[in-house]
C-alpha positions in Angstrom: -101.1 142.6 -106.5 -98.3 143.1 -108.4 -95.5 140.6 -108.4 -91.9 140.8 -110.0 -89.3 138.2 -110.2 -85.8 139.1 -111.2 -83.8 137.3 -114.2 -80.2 136.2 -113.0 -77.3 137.9 -115.4 -76.7 135.0 -117.4 -80.0 135.3 -118.4 -81.2 131.8 -117.0 -84.1 131.5 -115.0 -83.2 131.0 -111.2 -84.8 129.1 -109.0 -86.8 131.6 -107.1 -88.0 132.7 -110.7 -90.6 130.0 -110.5 -91.6 130.3 -106.7 -95.0 132.2 -105.7 -94.6 134.7 -103.1 -96.4 133.4 -100.0 -98.5 136.5 -99.5 -100.0 135.9 -103.0 -101.0 132.3 -102.5 -102.7 133.0 -99.2 -104.6 135.9 -101.1 -105.6 133.2 -104.1 -107.3 131.2 -101.2 -108.9 133.9 -99.8 -110.4 134.8 -103.1 -111.5 131.1 -103.3 -112.6 131.0 -100.0 -114.9 134.1 -100.5 -116.2 132.3 -104.1 -116.7 129.1 -102.6 -118.3 130.5 -99.6 -120.7 133.2 -102.2 -121.3 129.9 -103.9 -122.4 127.7 -101.3 -124.9 130.5 -99.5 -126.5 131.0 -103.3 -127.3 127.5 -103.9 -128.5 126.9 -100.4 -130.4 129.9 -100.2 -131.9 128.7 -103.8 -133.0 125.0 -102.6 -134.4 126.6 -99.6 -136.4 129.0 -101.5 -137.4 125.7 -103.9 -138.6 123.7 -100.8 -140.4 126.2 -99.4 -142.2 126.5 -102.9 -142.9 122.8 -102.9 -143.9 122.9 -99.0 -146.5 125.8 -100.3 -147.7 124.2 -103.4 -148.0 120.8 -100.8 -150.4 122.5 -98.8 -152.3 123.9 -101.4 -152.9 120.9 -103.2 -153.8 119.2 -99.8 -156.4 121.6 -99.2 -157.8 121.3 -102.9 -158.0 117.9 -101.8 -159.8 117.8 -99.0 -162.3 120.6 -100.5 -163.1 117.9 -103.0 -163.0 115.2 -100.4 -166.1 116.8 -98.9 -167.6 117.7 -101.8 -167.8 114.1 -103.1 -168.8 112.8 -99.2 -171.8 115.7 -100.3 -172.9 114.2 -103.6 -172.5 110.7 -102.5 -174.8 111.4 -99.3 -177.4 113.7 -101.3 -177.3 110.2 -104.0 -178.2 108.0 -101.4 -180.9 110.0 -100.5 -182.3 109.4 -103.7 
């Protein structure tokens, strides 16, 4: 991606020296698009992993809660027999 700009004979900058070729701008936009897609895909994937982990933890907590609830009911039943 080498771009050269010519100087005018008088040593002053010509108007064309301040311009960037359209092909160069398009390349920069492609690079930026690729970087943004990569960033968003990584963000989405990591967010999905976190939600999956939260969902798994929630299922474990619900199972534990159900087990404890069943155990407490058993204890209450045993105490009522006394």
